[in-house]
C-alpha positions as a Markdown table, in Angstrom:
| # | Residue | x | y | z |
|---|---|---|---|---|
| 1 | Met | 5.2 | 40.7 | 4.2 |
| 2 | Ser | 6.0 | 37.0 | 4.0 |
| 3 | Ala | 4.9 | 34.9 | 1.0 |
| 4 | Pro | 1.9 | 32.6 | 1.7 |
| 5 | Lys | 2.7 | 28.9 | 2.1 |
| 6 | Leu | 2.0 | 26.9 | -0.9 |
| 7 | Ser | -0.1 | 23.8 | -0.4 |
| 8 | Lys | 1.6 | 20.5 | -1.1 |
| 9 | Met | 1.0 | 19.1 | -4.5 |
| 10 | Pro | -0.6 | 15.7 | -4.5 |
| 11 | Ile | 1.8 | 12.8 | -5.3 |
| 12 | Leu | -1.2 | 10.8 | -6.5 |
| 13 | Glu | -4.5 | 12.0 | -7.8 |
| 14 | Leu | -7.6 | 10.1 | -9.0 |
| 15 | Gln | -9.8 | 12.2 | -11.3 |
| 16 | Asn | -13.4 | 11.0 | -11.9 |
| 17 | Val | -12.1 | 7.4 | -12.0 |
| 18 | Gly | -14.5 | 4.6 | -12.9 |
| 19 | Lys | -13.9 | 0.8 | -13.2 |
| 20 | Ala | -16.2 | -1.6 | -15.0 |
| 21 | Tyr | -15.9 | -5.3 | -15.8 |
| 22 | Gln | -17.7 | -7.1 | -18.7 |
| 23 | Ile | -19.2 | -10.3 | -17.4 |
| 24 | Asp | -21.0 | -12.2 | -20.1 |
| 25 | Ser | -23.3 | -9.6 | -21.6 |
| 26 | Gln | -23.4 | -7.4 | -18.5 |
| 27 | Asn | -21.4 | -4.4 | -17.7 |
| 28 | Leu | -20.6 | -4.4 | -14.0 |
| 29 | Gln | -19.7 | -1.0 | -12.7 |
| 30 | Ile | -17.4 | -1.3 | -9.6 |
| 31 | Leu | -16.1 | 2.3 | -9.2 |
| 32 | Lys | -18.1 | 5.4 | -10.1 |
| 33 | Gly | -16.6 | 8.9 | -10.3 |
| 34 | Ile | -13.9 | 8.5 | -7.7 |
| 35 | Asn | -11.9 | 11.7 | -6.9 |
| 36 | Leu | -9.1 | 11.4 | -4.5 |
| 37 | Glu | -5.9 | 13.3 | -3.6 |
| 38 | Val | -2.9 | 11.8 | -1.8 |
| 39 | Lys | -0.2 | 14.2 | -0.5 |
| 40 | Lys | 3.2 | 13.4 | 0.9 |
| 41 | Gly | 2.9 | 12.6 | 4.6 |
| 42 | Asp | -0.8 | 11.6 | 4.5 |
| 43 | Phe | -2.1 | 8.7 | 6.5 |
| 44 | Ile | -5.4 | 7.7 | 4.9 |
| 45 | Ala | -7.7 | 4.9 | 5.8 |
| 46 | Ile | -10.1 | 3.7 | 3.0 |
| 47 | Met | -13.0 | 2.1 | 4.7 |
| 48 | Gly | -16.0 | 0.2 | 3.4 |
| 49 | Pro | -17.8 | -3.1 | 3.7 |
| 50 | Ser | -17.1 | -6.1 | 1.6 |
| 51 | Gly | -18.2 | -5.5 | -2.0 |
| 52 | Ser | -18.0 | -1.7 | -1.7 |
| 53 | Gly | -15.2 | -1.4 | -4.2 |
| 54 | Lys | -12.3 | -0.6 | -1.8 |
| 55 | Ser | -10.1 | -3.5 | -3.0 |
| 56 | Thr | -10.6 | -2.3 | -6.7 |
| 57 | Leu | -9.7 | 1.2 | -5.6 |
| 58 | Met | -6.6 | -0.1 | -3.8 |
| 59 | Asn | -5.6 | -1.9 | -7.0 |
| 60 | Ile | -5.9 | 1.2 | -9.1 |
| 61 | Ile | -4.0 | 3.4 | -6.5 |
| 62 | Gly | -1.3 | 0.8 | -6.4 |
| 63 | Cys | -1.1 | 0.5 | -10.3 |
| 64 | Leu | -2.1 | -3.1 | -10.1 |
| 65 | Asp | -5.0 | -2.2 | -12.3 |
| 66 | Thr | -6.1 | 0.6 | -14.6 |
| 67 | Pro | -9.4 | 2.5 | -14.7 |
| 68 | Thr | -11.9 | 2.2 | -17.6 |
| 69 | Ser | -12.7 | 5.9 | -17.3 |
| 70 | Gly | -11.0 | 8.9 | -15.7 |
| 71 | Lys | -7.3 | 9.5 | -14.9 |
| 72 | Val | -4.8 | 8.4 | -12.4 |
| 73 | Ile | -2.0 | 11.1 | -12.0 |
| 74 | Phe | 1.1 | 9.8 | -10.3 |
| 75 | Glu | 3.8 | 12.5 | -9.7 |
| 76 | Asn | 2.2 | 14.7 | -12.4 |
| 77 | His | 2.1 | 11.8 | -15.0 |
| 78 | Asp | -1.0 | 10.2 | -16.2 |
| 79 | Val | -0.5 | 6.5 | -15.6 |
| 80 | Ser | -4.0 | 5.4 | -16.6 |
| 81 | Lys | -3.0 | 4.1 | -20.1 |
| 82 | Leu | 0.4 | 2.7 | -19.4 |
| 83 | Ser | 1.4 | -0.8 | -20.4 |
| 84 | Glu | 1.7 | -3.6 | -17.8 |
| 85 | Thr | 5.5 | -3.4 | -18.1 |
| 86 | Glu | 5.4 | 0.4 | -17.3 |
| 87 | Leu | 3.0 | -0.1 | -14.4 |
| 88 | Ala | 5.2 | -2.9 | -13.0 |
| 89 | Gln | 8.1 | -0.4 | -13.0 |
| 90 | Ile | 6.0 | 2.1 | -11.0 |
| 91 | Arg | 4.9 | -0.6 | -8.5 |
| 92 | Asn | 8.5 | -1.7 | -7.9 |
| 93 | Gln | 9.9 | 1.8 | -7.5 |
| 94 | Lys | 7.1 | 3.9 | -6.1 |
| 95 | Val | 4.7 | 1.7 | -4.1 |
| 96 | Gly | 5.3 | -0.7 | -1.1 |
| 97 | Phe | 2.6 | -3.3 | -0.6 |
| 98 | Val | 1.5 | -5.0 | 2.6 |
| 99 | Phe | -1.3 | -7.6 | 2.4 |
| 100 | Gln | -3.6 | -9.4 | 4.8 |
| 101 | Thr | -2.1 | -12.7 | 3.9 |
| 102 | Phe | 1.5 | -11.5 | 4.1 |
| 103 | Asn | 2.3 | -12.8 | 0.6 |
| 104 | Leu | 5.7 | -14.1 | 1.6 |
| 105 | Ile | 7.5 | -16.8 | -0.5 |
| 106 | Pro | 7.3 | -19.9 | 1.7 |
| 107 | Arg | 10.6 | -21.6 | 0.8 |
| 108 | Thr | 12.6 | -18.3 | 1.1 |
| 109 | Thr | 14.1 | -16.8 | 4.2 |
| 110 | Ala | 12.9 | -13.5 | 5.7 |
| 111 | Leu | 16.1 | -11.9 | 4.3 |
| 112 | Ala | 15.5 | -13.2 | 0.8 |
| 113 | Asn | 11.9 | -12.2 | 0.9 |
| 114 | Val | 12.9 | -8.6 | 1.7 |
| 115 | Glu | 15.6 | -8.6 | -0.9 |
| 116 | Leu | 13.2 | -9.6 | -3.7 |
| 117 | Pro | 12.1 | -6.1 | -4.8 |
| 118 | Leu | 15.7 | -5.0 | -4.8 |
| 119 | Ile | 16.5 | -7.8 | -7.3 |
| 120 | Tyr | 13.8 | -6.4 | -9.6 |
| 121 | Lys | 15.3 | -3.0 | -9.1 |
| 122 | Gly | 18.7 | -4.3 | -10.3 |
| 123 | Leu | 20.8 | -3.8 | -7.2 |
| 124 | Pro | 23.9 | -5.9 | -6.7 |
| 125 | Ala | 23.7 | -8.8 | -4.2 |
| 126 | Thr | 25.9 | -7.2 | -1.6 |
| 127 | Glu | 24.0 | -4.0 | -1.6 |
| 128 | Arg | 20.7 | -5.9 | -1.4 |
| 129 | Thr | 21.7 | -7.8 | 1.6 |
| 130 | Val | 22.9 | -4.7 | 3.5 |
| 131 | Leu | 19.7 | -2.9 | 2.8 |
| 132 | Ala | 17.4 | -5.8 | 3.6 |
| 133 | Lys | 19.2 | -6.6 | 6.9 |
| 134 | Lys | 19.0 | -2.9 | 7.9 |
| 135 | Val | 15.2 | -2.7 | 7.5 |
| 136 | Leu | 14.6 | -6.1 | 9.2 |
| 137 | Glu | 16.7 | -5.0 | 12.2 |
| 138 | Gln | 14.7 | -1.8 | 12.3 |
| 139 | Phe | 11.7 | -4.0 | 13.2 |
| 140 | Gly | 13.5 | -6.2 | 15.6 |
| 141 | Leu | 13.9 | -9.1 | 13.2 |
| 142 | Gly | 17.7 | -9.3 | 13.2 |
| 143 | Pro | 17.8 | -12.7 | 14.9 |
| 144 | Arg | 15.1 | -14.1 | 12.5 |
| 145 | Ile | 16.6 | -13.1 | 9.1 |
| 146 | Ser | 17.4 | -16.8 | 8.3 |
| 147 | His | 14.0 | -18.1 | 9.3 |
| 148 | Phe | 11.4 | -19.2 | 6.8 |
| 149 | Pro | 7.8 | -17.8 | 7.0 |
| 150 | Asn | 6.5 | -21.0 | 8.6 |
| 151 | Gln | 9.0 | -20.5 | 11.4 |
| 152 | Leu | 7.7 | -17.0 | 12.2 |
| 153 | Ser | 4.6 | -15.9 | 14.1 |
| 154 | Gly | 1.9 | -14.0 | 12.3 |
| 155 | Gly | 3.1 | -10.7 | 13.6 |
| 156 | Glu | 6.7 | -11.5 | 12.6 |
| 157 | Gln | 5.6 | -12.4 | 9.1 |
| 158 | Gln | 3.7 | -9.1 | 8.8 |
| 159 | Arg | 6.8 | -7.2 | 10.0 |
| 160 | Val | 8.8 | -9.0 | 7.3 |
| 161 | Ala | 6.2 | -8.0 | 4.8 |
| 162 | Ile | 6.4 | -4.4 | 6.0 |
| 163 | Ser | 10.2 | -4.6 | 5.7 |
| 164 | Arg | 9.8 | -5.7 | 2.1 |
| 165 | Ala | 7.4 | -2.9 | 1.4 |
| 166 | Leu | 9.9 | -0.3 | 2.8 |
| 167 | Val | 13.2 | -1.5 | 1.5 |
| 168 | Thr | 12.8 | 0.3 | -1.9 |
| 169 | Gln | 11.9 | 3.6 | -0.1 |
| 170 | Pro | 8.6 | 3.9 | -1.9 |
| 171 | Leu | 6.5 | 7.1 | -2.2 |
| 172 | Ile | 3.4 | 5.3 | -0.9 |
| 173 | Ile | 3.0 | 2.4 | 1.5 |
| 174 | Leu | -0.3 | 0.6 | 0.6 |
| 175 | Ala | -1.7 | -1.8 | 3.2 |
| 176 | Asp | -4.7 | -4.0 | 2.5 |
| 177 | Glu | -6.4 | -5.2 | 5.7 |
| 178 | Pro | -2.9 | -5.6 | 7.3 |
| 179 | Thr | -4.3 | -6.9 | 10.6 |
| 180 | Gly | -6.9 | -9.2 | 9.2 |
| 181 | Asn | -5.0 | -12.4 | 10.0 |
| 182 | Leu | -3.7 | -11.3 | 13.4 |
| 183 | Asp | -5.0 | -11.3 | 17.0 |
| 184 | Ser | -6.1 | -8.0 | 18.4 |
| 185 | Lys | -2.9 | -7.4 | 20.4 |
| 186 | Thr | -0.6 | -8.1 | 17.5 |
| 187 | Gly | -2.8 | -6.1 | 15.2 |
| 188 | Glu | -2.4 | -3.1 | 17.5 |
| 189 | Glu | 1.4 | -3.5 | 17.3 |
| 190 | Ile | 1.2 | -3.5 | 13.5 |
| 191 | Ile | -0.9 | -0.4 | 13.4 |
| 192 | Lys | 1.5 | 1.3 | 15.7 |
| 193 | Ile | 4.3 | 0.5 | 13.2 |
| 194 | Phe | 2.3 | 2.3 | 10.4 |
| 195 | Gln | 1.7 | 5.3 | 12.7 |
| 196 | Asp | 5.4 | 5.5 | 13.5 |
| 197 | Leu | 6.3 | 5.2 | 9.8 |
| 198 | Asn | 3.9 | 8.0 | 9.0 |
| 199 | Lys | 5.4 | 10.2 | 11.8 |
| 200 | Ala | 8.8 | 9.6 | 10.2 |
| 201 | Gly | 7.4 | 11.1 | 7.0 |
| 202 | Asn | 6.1 | 8.1 | 5.1 |
| 203 | Thr | 2.8 | 8.3 | 3.2 |
| 204 | Val | 0.5 | 5.5 | 4.2 |
| 205 | Ile | -2.8 | 4.3 | 2.7 |
| 206 | Leu | -4.6 | 1.7 | 4.7 |
| 207 | Val | -7.6 | -0.3 | 3.4 |
| 208 | Thr | -9.9 | -1.7 | 6.0 |
| 209 | His | -13.5 | -2.6 | 6.9 |
| 210 | Asp | -12.7 | -2.1 | 10.6 |
| 211 | Lys | -13.7 | 1.3 | 12.1 |
| 212 | Asp | -11.3 | 0.9 | 15.1 |
| 213 | Ile | -8.4 | 0.4 | 12.6 |
| 214 | Ala | -9.5 | 3.3 | 10.4 |
| 215 | Asp | -9.8 | 5.6 | 13.4 |
| 216 | Gln | -6.0 | 5.3 | 13.8 |
| 217 | Ala | -5.4 | 7.2 | 10.5 |
| 218 | Lys | -5.3 | 10.9 | 10.1 |
| 219 | Lys | -8.0 | 10.9 | 7.4 |
| 220 | Ile | -10.8 | 8.4 | 6.6 |
| 221 | Ile | -12.3 | 7.9 | 3.1 |
| 222 | Lys | -15.6 | 6.0 | 3.2 |
| 223 | Ile | -16.6 | 4.1 | 0.1 |
| 224 | His | -20.0 | 2.4 | -0.6 |
| 225 | Asp | -21.3 | 0.9 | -3.8 |
| 226 | Gly | -18.3 | 2.1 | -5.7 |
| 227 | Gln | -18.6 | 5.8 | -4.6 |
| 228 | Ile | -16.9 | 7.9 | -2.0 |
| 229 | Val | -19.7 | 8.7 | 0.5 |
| 230 | Gly | -17.6 | 10.3 | 3.3 |
| 231 | Asn | -14.4 | 12.2 | 3.8 |
| 232 | Ile | -13.3 | 12.8 | 7.4 |
């Protein structure tokens, strides 16, 4: 009799996470009792309207912020109370970020933008260049590596941003409204890239308010007023 298959352990787990901000004398509760598991190979869309708390949730998932209550378990370690320096190390090594506004450095080439997280990682210049070129070529940007962001289309800028997110081989790719500044055709091409990355084994979390975008993921987490109200 064969042994039963063990379920995959989560690489990231939020346990009863809350987030509040003190504004003047008021305590503003943004997230309330969030429980969420992310396993290797997941493709999750976090969906909700503006003001629902999804951006705050994204910041906590990406270790850009810490909860005021509950725990964030990343690879079996509680990262909820880590210092900013320790969180920065996790972000650099474990999470690849893709933003709506691309967040590229304007006066730096596509190649140098992609090399940036490798500098923080301490890799030698020659190795950085080889790795950055390889991932840019993967997305058809070989001829554009010496171009500056303002010389690239919106779709090309987002592909540079995706290349930068991937170059450190992160555990999780976290994309915040990645098609928000793109036309619909280019947006579809970018979502196809995330689907292909997921098929290749990458774990992808996509934050969006757009149902059509969310429907491309394998799983949808709906958030409203700081709480998860749906899990599809």
